[in-house]
C-alpha positions as CSV (number, residue, x, y, z in Angstrom):
1,M,142.2,70.6,67.3
2,T,140.1,71.0,64.9
3,L,141.3,70.0,61.0
4,P,140.1,72.0,58.0
5,L,139.1,69.8,55.5
6,E,138.8,71.9,51.9
7,K,137.0,69.0,50.3
8,Q,134.2,67.8,53.0
9,A,133.0,64.6,52.8
10,A,129.3,64.9,50.2
11,A,126.7,63.4,52.1
12,S,125.4,61.0,50.0
13,A,126.3,57.4,50.1
14,I,129.3,54.9,48.7
15,L,127.1,52.5,46.5
16,A,128.3,49.3,45.0
17,R,126.9,46.7,43.4
18,I,129.2,44.0,42.7
19,K,129.9,40.7,41.3
20,T,133.3,38.8,40.8
21,H,134.5,35.7,40.9
22,I,137.6,34.3,42.0
23,G,138.5,30.8,41.0
24,Q,140.2,28.0,43.5
25,S,144.1,28.4,44.0
26,E,146.0,25.0,44.9
27,A,149.1,26.3,45.9
28,A,147.1,28.8,47.6
29,Q,144.7,25.8,49.3
30,K,141.8,27.8,48.7
31,P,138.5,27.4,47.3
32,A,137.0,28.6,44.7
33,F,134.5,32.1,45.5
34,T,132.2,34.1,45.0
35,L,131.5,38.0,46.3
36,D,128.2,39.0,45.2
37,V,127.0,42.0,46.7
38,D,124.3,45.1,46.7
39,L,125.3,48.2,49.2
40,E,124.7,51.4,49.9
41,L,127.3,52.4,52.7
42,P,127.2,55.7,54.5
43,G,129.4,58.7,52.9
44,Q,131.5,59.7,55.8
45,G,131.5,58.3,59.0
46,I,133.8,54.5,60.1
47,T,131.3,51.1,58.1
48,A,133.0,48.0,60.4
49,I,133.1,45.1,58.1
50,F,132.6,42.0,59.8
51,G,132.6,38.2,59.0
52,A,133.6,34.5,59.5
53,S,137.1,34.3,57.9
54,G,136.4,33.6,53.8
55,S,133.3,35.5,53.9
56,G,134.5,38.2,51.9
57,K,135.7,40.9,53.6
58,T,138.8,41.8,52.0
59,T,137.9,40.7,48.4
60,L,135.5,43.5,49.0
61,L,138.2,45.7,49.7
62,R,139.9,44.9,47.0
63,C,137.8,45.6,44.9
64,L,136.8,49.0,45.8
65,A,140.6,49.8,45.6
66,G,141.0,48.8,42.0
67,L,143.1,46.0,42.8
68,Q,140.0,43.0,42.1
69,A,138.7,43.7,38.7
70,I,134.7,43.8,39.4
71,E,133.1,41.3,36.6
72,E,129.4,43.1,37.4
73,G,128.7,45.6,38.9
74,V,128.4,49.6,39.8
75,L,130.5,51.1,41.9
76,I,130.0,55.2,43.0
77,V,131.7,56.6,46.0
78,N,130.2,59.9,47.2
79,G,128.3,61.0,43.8
80,E,131.3,59.7,41.7
81,T,131.1,57.1,39.5
82,W,134.1,54.5,39.9
83,H,133.4,51.5,38.2
84,D,129.9,50.8,35.5
85,T,129.9,49.6,32.1
86,T,131.5,52.3,30.6
87,V,134.8,52.9,32.2
88,S,136.2,51.3,35.8
89,L,139.2,54.3,36.9
90,P,142.9,52.2,38.0
91,T,143.9,51.9,41.2
92,H,146.2,54.6,41.3
93,Q,143.6,57.0,40.1
94,R,140.9,55.8,42.8
95,P,141.5,58.5,45.6
96,I,141.6,55.8,48.3
97,G,144.0,55.6,51.4
98,Y,144.7,51.3,51.9
99,V,146.2,51.1,55.2
100,F,146.4,47.1,55.6
101,Q,147.3,44.8,58.5
102,E,151.0,44.9,57.7
103,A,152.4,48.6,58.2
104,S,154.5,48.4,54.4
105,L,156.8,51.2,55.3
106,F,159.5,51.7,53.3
107,E,162.4,50.2,55.5
108,H,165.4,53.2,53.7
109,L,163.0,56.2,55.0
110,T,162.6,57.5,58.2
111,A,158.9,58.3,59.7
112,E,158.9,61.4,58.2
113,G,160.6,60.8,54.8
114,N,157.8,58.0,54.5
115,L,155.0,60.8,55.1
116,R,156.8,63.0,52.9
117,Y,157.0,60.2,49.5
118,A,152.6,60.0,50.0
119,E,152.6,64.4,50.6
120,K,154.2,64.7,47.1
121,R,152.0,62.3,45.6
122,A,148.8,63.8,47.5
123,A,145.8,65.5,45.9
124,P,145.2,69.0,46.4
125,G,143.0,70.6,49.4
126,G,144.0,67.7,51.8
127,M,145.1,68.2,55.7
128,Q,147.8,69.8,56.3
129,F,151.3,67.2,57.7
130,Q,151.5,68.6,60.6
131,A,147.6,68.0,61.7
132,I,147.9,64.9,60.4
133,V,151.2,64.2,62.5
134,E,149.3,66.0,65.7
135,L,145.7,63.7,64.9
136,M,148.4,60.4,64.9
137,G,150.8,61.4,67.6
138,I,153.8,60.8,66.0
139,D,155.6,63.7,66.5
140,S,158.9,61.6,68.7
141,L,158.7,59.2,65.9
142,L,159.4,61.2,62.3
143,R,163.3,61.1,62.3
144,Q,163.1,56.6,63.8
145,Y,163.3,54.0,60.6
146,P,160.4,51.6,60.5
147,S,162.9,48.8,61.9
148,E,162.9,51.1,65.1
149,L,159.1,51.7,65.8
150,S,156.7,49.2,67.9
151,G,154.3,47.5,65.6
152,G,151.8,50.1,66.9
153,E,154.1,52.8,66.1
154,R,154.3,51.5,63.0
155,Q,150.7,51.0,62.0
156,R,150.4,54.7,63.0
157,V,152.4,56.4,60.5
158,A,150.9,54.0,58.5
159,I,147.1,56.1,58.9
160,A,148.9,59.0,58.6
161,R,150.5,58.6,55.2
162,A,147.3,57.5,53.8
163,L,145.6,60.3,54.7
164,L,148.2,62.3,53.7
165,I,147.3,61.4,50.4
166,N,144.4,63.3,50.7
167,P,141.8,60.6,50.3
168,R,137.9,60.2,49.3
169,L,137.5,57.0,51.0
170,L,140.4,55.4,53.8
171,L,140.0,51.3,53.6
172,M,141.7,50.0,56.6
173,D,141.6,46.1,56.4
174,E,142.4,44.4,59.9
175,P,145.1,47.7,61.0
176,L,145.2,45.8,64.2
177,A,145.3,41.8,63.9
178,A,149.5,41.7,63.9
179,L,149.3,43.8,67.1
180,D,149.0,42.4,70.4
181,R,146.7,43.4,73.2
182,Q,148.6,46.1,75.2
183,R,149.2,47.5,71.4
184,R,145.8,47.3,70.1
185,L,144.6,49.1,73.2
186,E,147.6,51.4,72.7
187,I,146.2,52.5,69.0
188,L,142.7,52.3,69.7
189,P,142.4,55.6,71.4
190,Y,143.9,57.4,68.0
191,L,141.2,55.5,66.0
192,E,138.6,56.9,68.4
193,R,140.3,60.8,67.5
194,L,140.0,60.0,64.0
195,H,136.7,59.1,63.4
196,R,135.9,61.8,65.5
197,E,137.7,64.3,64.0
198,I,138.1,63.3,59.9
199,Q,134.7,63.7,58.1
200,L,135.7,60.5,55.7
201,P,134.2,57.2,54.9
202,I,136.4,54.5,56.3
203,L,135.5,51.2,55.7
204,Y,136.8,48.7,58.5
205,V,137.4,45.0,58.4
206,T,137.9,43.4,61.7
207,H,137.4,40.1,63.8
208,S,137.1,42.0,66.9
209,M,133.3,42.5,68.4
210,E,135.5,45.6,70.8
211,E,136.8,47.2,67.4
212,V,132.7,47.2,65.8
213,T,131.8,48.6,69.1
214,R,134.6,50.7,70.0
215,L,134.8,52.3,66.6
216,A,132.1,51.7,64.2
217,D,128.4,54.0,63.1
218,S,127.4,51.2,60.5
219,L,127.7,47.3,60.8
220,L,128.2,45.5,57.2
221,I,128.7,41.3,58.2
222,L,129.5,39.5,55.2
223,E,128.4,35.8,54.8
224,Q,130.4,33.4,52.1
225,G,130.2,36.4,49.6
226,R,127.0,38.1,50.4
227,V,125.4,40.5,52.8
228,A,124.1,38.8,55.6
229,A,123.3,42.4,57.5
230,C,123.7,45.6,56.9
231,G,123.1,49.0,59.1
232,E,123.2,51.4,61.8
233,L,125.3,49.4,64.5
234,V,123.1,50.3,67.7
235,D,120.5,48.8,65.9
236,L,122.2,45.4,64.1
237,L,123.6,44.4,67.7
238,S,120.1,44.5,69.8
239,R,119.2,42.0,67.2
240,T,118.4,38.5,67.9
241,D,118.2,37.4,64.4
242,L,121.8,38.2,63.3
243,P,123.2,35.7,61.1
244,L,126.5,35.2,62.7
245,E,126.7,33.7,66.4
246,F,128.3,36.2,69.2
247,G,128.4,34.4,71.9
248,E,129.6,35.6,74.7
249,E,129.9,39.0,72.9
250,A,126.5,39.1,72.5
251,G,125.6,42.7,73.4
252,A,123.6,46.2,72.7
253,I,124.8,49.6,72.5
254,L,123.8,52.6,74.6
255,E,124.7,56.4,74.0
256,G,123.7,58.5,76.3
257,Q,125.7,61.7,78.4
258,I,126.8,63.0,81.9
259,V,124.4,64.0,83.8
260,N,126.8,63.4,87.3
261,R,129.9,62.3,88.9
262,D,129.6,61.1,92.7
263,E,132.6,61.4,93.6
264,R,131.7,59.8,97.5
265,W,130.9,56.3,95.7
266,H,133.0,57.1,91.9
267,L,130.1,56.3,90.3
268,A,128.7,58.5,87.2
269,T,125.1,59.4,85.9
270,V,124.5,58.2,82.0
271,A,121.3,59.5,80.5
272,F,120.0,57.3,77.3
273,A,117.5,57.4,75.6
274,G,115.4,54.4,77.7
275,G,116.3,56.3,81.2
276,E,119.8,56.6,83.6
277,I,122.3,54.1,84.5
278,L,125.2,53.8,86.7
279,V,128.8,53.2,85.7
280,R,132.2,53.4,87.5
281,D,133.7,56.9,87.3
282,T,137.0,56.3,85.5
283,D,139.5,58.6,84.4
284,G,139.6,60.0,81.5
285,L,135.5,59.9,82.0
286,G,134.5,63.3,80.9
287,A,132.5,65.9,82.6
288,P,129.2,66.3,83.4
289,G,127.9,67.0,79.3
290,A,130.2,65.0,77.5
291,D,129.0,62.1,75.2
292,V,129.7,58.7,75.9
293,R,128.7,55.5,74.6
294,L,127.8,52.3,76.6
295,R,128.3,48.4,75.7
296,V,126.0,46.7,77.7
297,L,126.4,42.6,76.9
298,A,123.7,40.2,77.2
299,R,124.9,38.0,80.0
300,D,124.5,40.7,81.9
301,V,121.2,41.1,82.0
302,S,119.5,39.3,84.2
303,L,115.3,39.7,84.4
304,S,113.6,40.3,87.4
305,L,109.3,40.7,87.8
306,E,109.5,42.9,90.5
307,N,111.5,46.1,91.2
308,T,113.7,45.1,94.2
309,S,115.8,47.2,96.2
310,K,117.5,43.9,98.1
311,S,120.3,43.0,95.6
312,S,123.9,44.5,95.1
313,I,123.0,45.6,91.4
314,L,122.6,48.7,90.9
315,N,121.4,49.4,87.7
316,R,117.7,48.3,87.2
317,L,115.2,49.5,84.9
318,P,111.6,49.0,83.5
319,A,111.2,47.1,80.4
320,R,109.2,45.3,78.2
321,I,110.1,41.6,76.1
322,V,110.4,42.7,72.1
323,L,111.2,39.1,71.3
324,I,112.3,35.7,72.2
325,D,114.0,34.1,70.5
326,E,115.8,30.4,71.5
327,G,118.2,29.9,69.3
328,D,120.6,27.4,68.9
329,T,122.5,27.4,72.2
330,A,121.2,24.3,73.9
331,G,119.4,25.5,77.1
332,M,119.6,29.1,76.3
333,S,117.0,31.9,75.2
334,M,117.9,35.7,73.8
335,L,115.6,37.8,74.5
336,Q,115.2,41.8,72.7
337,L,114.1,43.9,75.6
338,R,113.0,47.7,74.9
339,V,113.9,50.3,77.4
340,G,112.1,53.6,76.8
341,E,113.3,54.4,73.1
342,S,116.0,51.7,73.4
343,R,117.0,48.2,73.1
344,L,119.0,45.5,75.4
345,L,119.9,42.0,74.9
346,A,119.2,39.8,77.9
347,R,120.8,36.1,77.7
348,V,118.7,34.0,80.1
349,S,118.0,29.7,80.3
350,R,114.6,28.3,79.0
351,R,114.5,27.3,82.5
352,S,113.7,30.8,83.6
353,V,111.2,31.5,80.6
354,H,109.4,29.4,81.2
355,E,109.0,29.4,85.1
356,L,108.9,32.8,85.1
357,N,106.0,32.9,82.5
358,L,107.6,35.2,80.1
359,R,106.4,36.4,77.3
360,E,106.4,38.9,74.0
361,G,104.9,42.3,75.8
362,L,105.6,41.3,79.4
363,A,106.9,44.8,81.8
364,L,109.6,43.6,84.2
365,Y,112.8,44.9,84.9
366,A,116.1,44.4,83.4
367,Q,118.9,44.3,85.9
368,I,122.2,45.3,84.7
369,K,125.4,43.3,86.9
370,S,128.0,45.6,84.4
371,V,128.7,47.8,81.7
372,A,131.1,48.7,79.5
373,I,132.4,52.3,78.9
374,L,133.5,52.5,75.3
375,R,134.1,56.0,74.7
C-alpha cells in the first residue's frame, strides 16, 4: 500500500541550537539541569535519541514542541523557522505530532472518536483517515473505548491520532516504555511499517537498544545535557569510543540483501558490503532480492589467524583490525574490524590480544557465532 503525501518532507535538516536551564525541583527531587546542544538532524527517517536517565532526551523534545522555553538559540525545521531571536511559535502553531509514554486518549470517546477529533484539527494535505487506520492495523478497534484496549492497542491508536494532524515532525517519547515485552514485540512491526511508508522526520526517545537497532536510521546520544555523539546509526554503532557503555548490547549493524534461501538447511545467504553471511531462514524473511538489516553483537565475534573449516561456526569473514580499545572493562578489549566496506566489533580478552599478537592493521578472520535479523 502506498500512502500519498501531498506535502513531501523536505530534504533539508532539522537545525537546532538550543540552550535552556531548568531549576532545581525539591518537590520532584530533581537537581538543576541545563540543556545545551547544537544539532543538525536528518529531515526524514527515524533519529533515535539515546542516553541515560536525566541526560536531556525529554527536555529536548519539549523544546522542539514549544512546551519548554528556549532561552538561547535557533530552531529551524525543514526550512521553517520555529524559534530565533525574533519569533517563537507557540505549541499549537508548530506542526508536530507528539506520542507520549502513556497513550493519553480521551476516555469518553471511542478509538474512532479520538481519531476524528484529531482529524478535525489537521492541516490540509495530509493522509486519509482510512490509510492511517490501515497503516496502524486498528480498523477492528475503532468502536472500542480506550478502557477496552490493551496497552499496545492504545499506543497504536495514539500514533494514528498523531499522524492524522498532518505533522511535519513526529516526536515519540519512549512510546513502548510502559508496555511489557510481548506488547512491545507486537507493536514494533507497525513502527517499522510507519518508517517505510511515511516520509516524515521522526525523533524517537528510547532506552532500548533493541528499538534503536530495529527502527533508527540515525542516532543522537545525549550525556548530561550535551551531545556526546550524533550521526548515522551504522557508523556510530561500529565505533569503540562511544561515550555510553553499551555493555553486552555493543555491536554493529549490517545492511544487505537476500541472495539465496537454502530449504534443506533452513539458511539464507545475505550479501552485504563486505561479503556474504549466512542467517537462519525464518518465516517472513523475504524472497531473494529483499533488503534486510542484521545485527552482530561484539560478544558473538571471535577471531582467528587462520581460516579453518574445522569449526561449527559457519560465518568466517576475512577482516583487518582497525582499532584496539582496551576501554574500562577489566580484562577485555574492544576491537573494530573492517570487513570489506563494512565494520564489525569484537570483544575479546586482553590475554587473547597478547597471545595472538593482535595489532592494528593485522589481517585475520572474523568468526561470527550468531546473527540477529532485525528487518
